[in-house]
N, C-alpha and C positions, 0 to 999 in steps of 0.2 A: 493248422490242424496237426495234431500229433498222432502218429500211428499207435493204435492200441495193441496190435499184433501183426507180426510178419507172417502172413498165411503161407507163403512159400517155404519158410523155414519151419513153421509149426507142423505142416502136413505135406512134406515134399512128394510123397508117392501119390496122394490124392490130387494134389495140385498139378502134378505131371499128367495125370489122366484127364483132368479138367482142361488143361491147356491143349492136349491132343484133340479133345472133342471140339474145342473152340476153333482150332486150326482146320479140322475136318469140315465143319459147317461153313467156315469163312470162304472156302473155295467153291462153294456150291452155286453161287450166283455171281452176277457181275459185281466187281469190287466197289464201284461207286455207289451202287444201291445198298450194299452191305454197310458201307460207312454211314450213309444217310440214316439207315435204320438204327445203327448203334448210337449215333448222335442224338436222334430223336428220343429213343428210350432213355438215354442218359440225361437228357434235358428234363424229361418227366420225373425221373427218379432223383434228380438233384445230385448227380454224381460228377463232381468237379474233376476227379482223376480221369474218369473215362471220357468226359468231354474234352479235356486237355489232350488226351492221347488220340482220340478218334478225329478231332478236327485237324490235328497235325497230320495224321495219316491221310485224311481226305485231301488236304492241300497238297501233300506230296504226290498224290495220284492225279492232281490237276483240277480238283474241284474248285469252283469259283468262290471268292469271298462273298459275293452277293447271295449265292444260294445257301451258303452256310449262315450268313447273317439273318436271313428271313426264314430259316427252317422251322422255327417254332410257330410261324404263321403260314405254313405251307398251303393251307386251304385258300388263303387270300392272294397268294403270289402266283403269277403265271409262269413260273420258272421251272416247274417240274412236269415230267411226262405223266401220262395216265397210269403207266405201270408203277412209277415211283409213288404217285398218289395212292394207289391201291396198297402198296407196301407200307406206306406211312400210316394209312388208316388202320391196317391190320396190326401194325406195331402199337398204335395207341390203344386199340381195343384190347389186345392181350396184356399190355403193360398196365392198363387201368381196369383190370377185371373187377376189383372191389367197388368200382364206381357205378356199376350197372351192366346190364346186358345190351351192349351195343355191337356185339359181334356179327349179327346177321347182315346188316348193311355192309359192314366192312368185308365180310366173307364174300358177298355177291361181287363186289369190286375185285377182290382178290381172285376169285374163280374166273373172272372175265379176262384177266391179264397174266395169269400164272398157270402152268400145267400142274397136275396133281403132285408130281415129284417136286416141283418148285415151291408149291404151297407148303409142303412138309419142310423143305430146306429153309424157307423163310421163317417158318414157325420155330425151327431149331435155332436159327440165328437170333431171333427175338428172345427165346428162352435163355440162350447163353449170355447175351449182353445183360439181360435182367439179373442173371446170376452174378456176373462180374460186378454189376452196380451194387448189389447187396453185399458182396464181399468188401468192395472198396469203401462204401459208405459205412457199413457196420464196423469195420476195423480201422477206419481212418487212413486208408491207403493214399499215398501221393507219390507218384513216380515222375520225376522231372523228365521232360522230353528234351532230347538233344537239340541244340539250336539248328534252325534250318539253314542249309547251304544256299547261297544265292546262285542263281543260274545266270551265267554270263554268256 
């Protein structure tokens, strides 16, 4: 893939604000949950750049290969907590808005596992990753991840 545009160079002030928003919402929930949400949305959106970045980040935070490997089939895998399942269902509902109105069931699960403030925080995380996916896919962004250091 060849980049069409370097968004950071093209609009530095706007991208600085976008990054600040991204960082603000990232710290609002547990890091492992945030990374799962980012990965799942990026899978749906076909964003190779974000998948590369967020799977590396999840591994660095101690996420297991098994959970990353089966994330696309999270409903069938017994590896995720009820809270994670609620977040993933909400992620899919909001990321696939154009496919129909499936938000009600997802919202019921969300409300059972997240406080009102956490619901807003999670929704903002989902909005931000969907925005990054659209920037990366739209402009052909690929940022190579540094090699992982082995832990000895």
